[in-house]
Structures are given as structure tokens and as C-alpha cells.
N, C-alpha and C positions, 0 to 999 in steps of 0.2 A: 719643722715640727721635731721635737726631740725624740730620741730613741725610746724613752720610757712610754710616751704616749703612743708611738707607733706600735710598740709591743702590746699595749692595752687594746688598741684598735684592732689589731690582728686577732688577739684572743677573743674579743667580744664578737667581731665579725664572723670568724670561723665558727665559733660556738653557737651563735644565734642562727647561722646558716644551717648547721646540722639540726638544731631543734625546730627550725621552721619547716625543713623538709619532712621531719617526722610528723609534725602537726598536720602538714598537708596530707600525707598518706593516711592519717587517722581521721581525716575529715574535719579538722578544726579550723581550716581556712574556708572562707566563703567560696562557693563554686565558681563564681565569675573571676576569681584571681588565683585559683589553685592549679597546680600542674597535674596532679593525680586525682585529688579530691576524695579518694577512698582507698582502702586496702586492696580491693580487687584490681583496680586500675594500676596501682603500684606494682602488684605481682605480675600483671600482664606486661608492664614495661620491663620488669626484671627479666621476664622470659624472653622478651625481644632482644635485650642487650646481652643475654647469656645463652645464645642458641646452642652452644656446645654442652651445656649442663643438662643432665637428664631431668625430665619434668618433675620427678619426685624430689629433686634437690632445690627447686625454685623457691618454694614457700619457706623451707628452713634457711636458705640464704637470705631471703627477705627479712626474716625474723632476726637473724644474726646481725645483719647490716643495720637494722633499725635499733637493736640494742646497743651496738657500738656507737651509732650516731648520738643516741641519748647520752651514753657515758662520756664520749668525747666532748659533746656539746657542753654538758654540765661542768666537766673537769676543766675545759678551756676557760669558761667564764669565771669560775672561782679561782683558777690558777693553781690547780693541783697537779703536780708532776708535769708542769707545762712543757718542758723540753721533750720528754718522752711521749706524751700524749699528742703533741704537735707533730712529731715525726710519724707516729702511727696514723694520725689524721691525713698527713701528706700521702702516705702509701694507700690508704683507703680511697681517697679522692682520685689518686692516680689510677688505681685499678678501675674505678668507675669511668674515668675518662677514656682509658684504653678499651674498656668494654663497649662504650658508645662508639668510639672511632672504628673499632674492628667489626662491629655488627651493623651499624647504620651509616657510617661514614664520619670523617673527621669534622665536618661542618658543625654537627650538633655539639661536639665536645668544645669547639671554639666558641660557638654561639652562647653556650652556658658558662663560658670562662672556667671550665673544669681544670685545665692545666694551670691557669693563673692561680686558682684557689689551692691547688696542690703545691705549687711553688711558694705561695704565701705561707702555707703550713710548714714546709721545710725551712723557710727563712725564719719563721717564729721559733722553730726548734733550735736554732743556732744563737738566738738572742739571749744574752746574759742579763743579770740584774733582775730585781723583783720590784713590782709595783702593784699594790692591791691584789696580791696573790696569797692564797692559803699556804703555799710553800714557804713564804717568808715567816709566817707565824709558826709553822711546824719545823722551820729550819731545814727544809729539804733542799739539797743542791740539785742543779740541773742534771 
């Protein structure tokens, strides 16, 4: 498979992954296939994987992460500031993976392939060339 298609696959896969997670926590996925299914369950899980955060910070953190996932998801899919957004995505996913690993154990982070997704985002951030990216139209360099 050529690098252009690999980059497109990474963009779409990571972007769709972010948007799917947001859709899940907002209740848009059917209950029988969702991880959280609603905002309250998502916030409860956020509390579990961030036990060091004061309770009053949990909801704002959930809102901030959700906003970032929407932004990163859309920007990756359309190819806007791909390198920069991919790098930020890698850090966001890495923080998520470390939170899981430190709070509930490493197995969950491995089972959900969080570190693989983080690595994929970092790899995407290093890929040059433009294909079906808004950056090419706007002439934005990586």
C-alpha cells in the first residue's frame, strides 16, 4: 500500500475513532454496542481513570476532552493542520492510555490498543505530502 493511502487511512481511522467515542458518550450508539452509552457513564469512567483529580474537575475535564476529540476528529478527517493535530492527538491518546494504566492496570490500555493509536497519531504527524487534505487547498505546510 502506498504512503498516500496509508496517511489517508490513518487520518480517517483516528478521526472517526474520536468522533465515534464522542457519539457513544452522547448516546448516539445503540446500547448493545456502546462503551458508555451516555454522558453520566462517561463521567463516571473519567472519575475512575483520574482518581487524583478533585471531583469538581471531572466534569470540566470530560467536557474539554470531548471538545478536543470533536475538533481533532473533524480536523483529521478533512486534513486541516494534519501534522500538528496528529501530534496533539497522539498526546491526548497517550494521556488517556497512561490514565487507564495507572488507575486500573495496563491490561485495559493494551486491550483497547490505546498505545497503538497514540503511536499511529505520532506516525501520522511525521508523514509528509498531501492527499485529499484541506491543507493542500489552503497551501498550509506541515
